[in-house]
C-alpha positions in Angstrom: -39.7 34.4 50.8 -36.1 33.6 51.9 -36.2 30.0 52.2 -33.4 28.0 50.9 -34.6 27.4 47.4 -35.4 30.9 46.6 -32.2 32.5 48.2 -30.2 29.9 46.3 -32.2 30.7 43.0 -31.8 34.7 43.5 -28.1 34.4 44.4 -27.5 32.1 41.3 -29.5 34.6 38.9 -27.6 37.6 40.4 -24.4 35.9 39.7 -25.6 34.9 36.1 -26.1 38.6 35.7 -22.8 39.6 37.4 -21.3 37.2 35.0 -22.8 38.3 31.9 -21.9 41.9 32.5 -18.1 40.8 33.3 -17.6 39.2 30.3 -19.5 41.4 27.9 -18.0 44.7 29.8 -14.8 43.6 31.5 -13.6 47.3 31.4 -16.5 48.1 33.7 -15.8 45.0 35.8 -12.3 46.4 36.3 -13.7 50.1 36.9 -15.8 48.3 39.5 -13.4 46.5 41.3 -11.6 50.1 41.5 -14.2 52.0 43.0 -14.8 48.8 45.9 -11.0 49.2 46.7 -11.8 53.0 46.9 -14.7 52.6 49.1 -13.1 49.8 51.1 -10.3 52.6 51.8 -12.8 55.2 52.7 -14.5 53.1 55.0 -11.2 51.7 56.9 -10.0 55.6 57.0 -13.4 56.3 58.7 -12.9 53.3 61.1 -9.4 54.5 62.0 -10.1 57.7 62.4 -12.9 56.6 64.9 -10.6 54.6 66.6 -7.9 57.2 66.9 -10.3 58.8 69.4 -11.4 55.8 71.1 -8.3 55.5 73.1 -7.4 57.0 76.3 -3.4 57.7 75.2 -1.8 59.6 72.7 0.4 57.1 71.3 -2.7 55.5 69.4 -4.3 58.1 68.6 -1.3 59.1 66.2 -1.1 55.8 64.6 -5.0 55.2 64.2 -4.6 59.2 62.7 -1.6 57.9 60.1 -3.5 54.7 59.4 -6.6 56.7 58.6 -4.5 59.5 56.7 -3.1 56.5 54.4 -6.5 54.6 53.7 -8.1 57.6 52.6 -5.1 58.7 50.2 -5.5 55.1 49.0 -9.3 55.9 48.1 -8.5 59.3 46.2 -5.7 57.9 44.6 -8.1 54.9 43.4 -10.5 57.1 42.3 -8.0 59.8 40.8 -6.1 57.2 39.0 -8.3 54.2 38.0 -5.7 53.0 35.7 -2.7 53.0 37.9 -4.8 51.2 40.8 -6.4 48.4 38.3 -2.6 47.8 37.5 -1.3 47.6 41.1 -4.5 45.1 42.1 -3.2 43.3 39.0 -0.2 42.7 39.9 -1.0 42.3 43.8 -3.2 39.1 42.7 0.0 38.2 40.3 2.0 38.3 43.5 -0.8 36.0 45.5 -0.8 33.4 42.7 3.1 33.2 42.5 3.2 32.8 47.0 0.4 30.1 46.7 1.7 28.7 44.0 5.1 28.2 45.4 3.8 27.5 49.1 1.4 24.6 47.0 4.6 22.8 45.6 6.2 22.7 48.3 3.2 21.2 50.1 3.5 18.9 47.4 6.3 17.1 49.0 5.3 17.1 52.6 5.2 13.6 54.4 2.0 11.7 54.2 0.5 12.9 50.7 -1.1 10.1 48.2 -0.2 10.5 45.0 -2.9 12.1 43.9 -2.7 14.7 46.2 0.8 15.3 45.3 -0.3 15.7 41.8 -3.1 17.9 42.6 -0.8 20.3 44.7 1.9 20.3 42.1 -0.8 21.1 39.1 -2.1 23.8 41.0 0.8 25.3 42.4 2.4 25.3 38.3 -0.9 26.9 37.4 -0.7 29.7 39.9 2.6 30.2 39.1 1.8 30.3 35.2 -0.8 33.1 36.2 1.6 35.3 38.2 4.0 35.2 35.1 1.1 36.2 33.1 -0.1 38.8 35.2 3.6 39.9 35.8 4.6 40.2 32.3 1.2 41.8 30.8 -0.7 43.4 33.6 -2.7 45.3 31.2 -4.1 42.3 29.8 -4.4 40.7 33.2 -7.0 42.8 34.4 -9.1 42.2 31.7 -8.6 38.7 32.0 -9.1 38.5 35.5 -12.4 40.5 34.8 -13.2 37.7 32.2 -12.5 34.5 34.4 -14.3 36.5 37.4 -17.5 36.6 35.0 -16.9 33.0 33.8 -16.7 31.4 37.2 -19.7 34.0 38.4 -21.6 32.4 35.3 -21.0 28.7 36.0 -21.7 29.7 40.1 -25.3 31.1 39.1 -26.3 28.3 37.0 -25.3 25.6 40.0 -26.9 27.5 42.3 -30.2 27.7 40.2 -30.2 24.0 39.5 -29.3 23.5 43.2 -32.3 25.8 44.4 -34.3 23.5 41.3 -33.2 20.1 43.6 -33.9 21.3 46.8 -37.3 22.7 45.8 -37.9 19.1 44.6 -36.6 17.4 47.7 -38.8 19.6 49.9 -41.9 18.8 47.6 -41.0 14.9 47.5 -40.7 14.9 51.8 -44.1 17.3 52.1 -42.2 19.7 54.2 -42.4 23.2 53.1 -39.3 24.4 54.9 -35.9 22.7 54.6 -34.5 21.0 57.3 -31.8 23.1 59.8 -28.3 21.7 60.3 
């Protein structure tokens, strides 16, 4: 049941379904990201709270409890004001795109890079900075656009995984093995 071709097939089909949902209902996708962030914050709060009492000194207890309270507050804010949370997550992605884009442009001018590597670093750096600019100028549209891009990526990734599962299944049938060879 969980052989490699089956795993690829199910993962691919799930990715296609998630991609279709993301493209069809980007607002729901943004909402799901906000809820996932809230769940992550609540889990982090529980873990930090547990860590607070795992030590034997008073100093770390206060620090871990403070982190737990901040994570708990972040989760509550995410669920109470999902629009602001989506906006903050979009701006965070914009800041990430800006910093990685700038770094890729810097990497383009490092010694030893071939012309193709330089061009690739420059292109990806400029695209990342353009994405950051769009997300900073219109973060409201940026969140929905990110959901659409995520959906399209999921569809392409899913279809590729489905085809890869068929190819692996065909390779197994041609070699007479029933299980893939371990790496």
